[in-house]
C-alpha positions in Angstrom: 1.8 -39.9 22.1 5.5 -39.6 21.5 7.4 -36.4 22.3 6.8 -34.6 19.0 7.5 -30.9 18.6 4.4 -28.7 18.4 2.8 -28.4 14.9 3.9 -25.1 13.3 2.0 -24.1 10.2 3.8 -21.8 7.7 3.1 -21.3 4.0 5.2 -20.0 1.2 4.2 -18.9 -2.3 5.0 -22.4 -3.6 2.5 -23.9 -1.1 -0.5 -21.9 -2.3 -2.3 -22.0 -5.6 -5.2 -19.8 -6.4 -7.5 -21.4 -9.1 -9.8 -19.0 -10.9 -13.4 -20.0 -10.7 -16.8 -18.5 -10.6 -18.1 -16.9 -7.4 -21.4 -15.6 -6.1 -19.5 -12.8 -4.2 -19.4 -9.5 -6.1 -16.1 -7.5 -5.9 -18.0 -4.4 -4.6 -19.2 -6.6 -1.6 -15.8 -7.7 -0.5 -14.3 -5.9 2.6 -10.6 -5.8 2.7 -10.1 -3.3 5.4 -7.7 -4.4 8.2 -6.0 -2.9 11.2 -2.2 -2.5 11.2 -2.3 -1.0 14.7 -5.0 0.3 17.1 -4.7 3.7 15.4 -3.9 2.7 11.8 -6.5 1.1 9.5 -5.6 0.0 6.0 -8.2 -0.3 3.2 -6.2 -3.1 1.5 -4.0 -5.6 3.4 -0.8 -4.6 1.6 2.3 -3.3 3.2 5.5 -2.9 1.1 8.9 -4.1 2.3 11.2 -1.5 3.8 13.9 -2.4 1.3 15.9 0.1 -0.9 15.0 -1.9 -4.0 11.3 -1.9 -3.1 10.0 1.2 -1.3 10.8 4.8 -1.9 8.2 7.6 -2.3 6.8 6.4 -5.6 5.9 3.0 -4.2 4.5 4.5 -1.0 2.4 6.9 -3.0 1.0 4.1 -5.2 0.2 1.9 -2.2 -1.4 4.8 -0.3 -3.7 5.7 -3.2 -5.0 2.1 -3.2 -5.3 2.0 0.6 -2.1 0.2 1.6 1.0 1.4 3.3 4.5 1.8 2.0 7.4 1.6 4.5 10.2 3.9 3.4 13.6 2.1 3.8 16.3 3.2 6.2 19.2 3.2 3.8 18.8 7.0 3.3 19.9 9.9 5.3 17.3 11.3 7.7 16.9 14.3 5.4 16.1 12.1 2.4 13.7 10.0 4.5 11.9 13.2 5.5 11.7 14.3 1.8 10.2 11.0 0.8 7.6 11.0 3.5 6.8 14.6 2.6 6.3 13.6 -1.1 3.9 10.8 0.1 1.9 13.1 2.3 1.7 15.8 -0.3 0.2 13.3 -2.8 -2.4 12.0 -0.4 -5.5 14.0 -1.4 -6.8 15.9 -4.3 -6.9 19.0 -2.2 -3.6 20.7 -1.9 -3.2 21.6 1.8 0.3 23.0 1.7 0.9 24.1 -1.9 4.4 24.6 -3.2 4.7 28.2 -4.5 7.3 30.4 -6.1 7.5 34.2 -5.9 7.2 36.3 -9.1 10.9 36.9 -9.2 11.8 33.2 -9.7 12.9 31.9 -13.0 11.6 29.0 -15.1 14.7 27.1 -14.1 13.6 27.6 -10.5 10.1 26.3 -11.3 11.4 23.3 -13.1 13.8 22.5 -10.2 10.9 22.7 -7.7 8.7 20.5 -10.0 11.4 17.9 -10.2 12.0 17.9 -6.5 8.3 17.4 -5.7 7.4 15.2 -8.7 5.0 17.8 -10.0 4.0 17.5 -13.7 1.9 19.6 -16.0 
């Protein structure tokens, strides 16, 4: 053999075409769970890009609800990153572990500000 460089396989979106066709595999029988690290398991193999035009708290919440992970981008102050992660964590389950509350002396304006800050509707 001649001195050839080792074969490196890489695919882009243009290299792959998914053709719809009938399957005997039922969607409920498909297992998509995968490990991101030894301690982190994802229910779907989707992880969003840590880009300011892609992942902030809304995208991270949407992915988390489906079983993926959203990586909050670094083009924020530490304080804003903390707020975004807090929003994701607060939306994680149906049970409210750390509820946001207001004392009786607060105004409707205060309540609306808190609702906007934590993306609370209703």
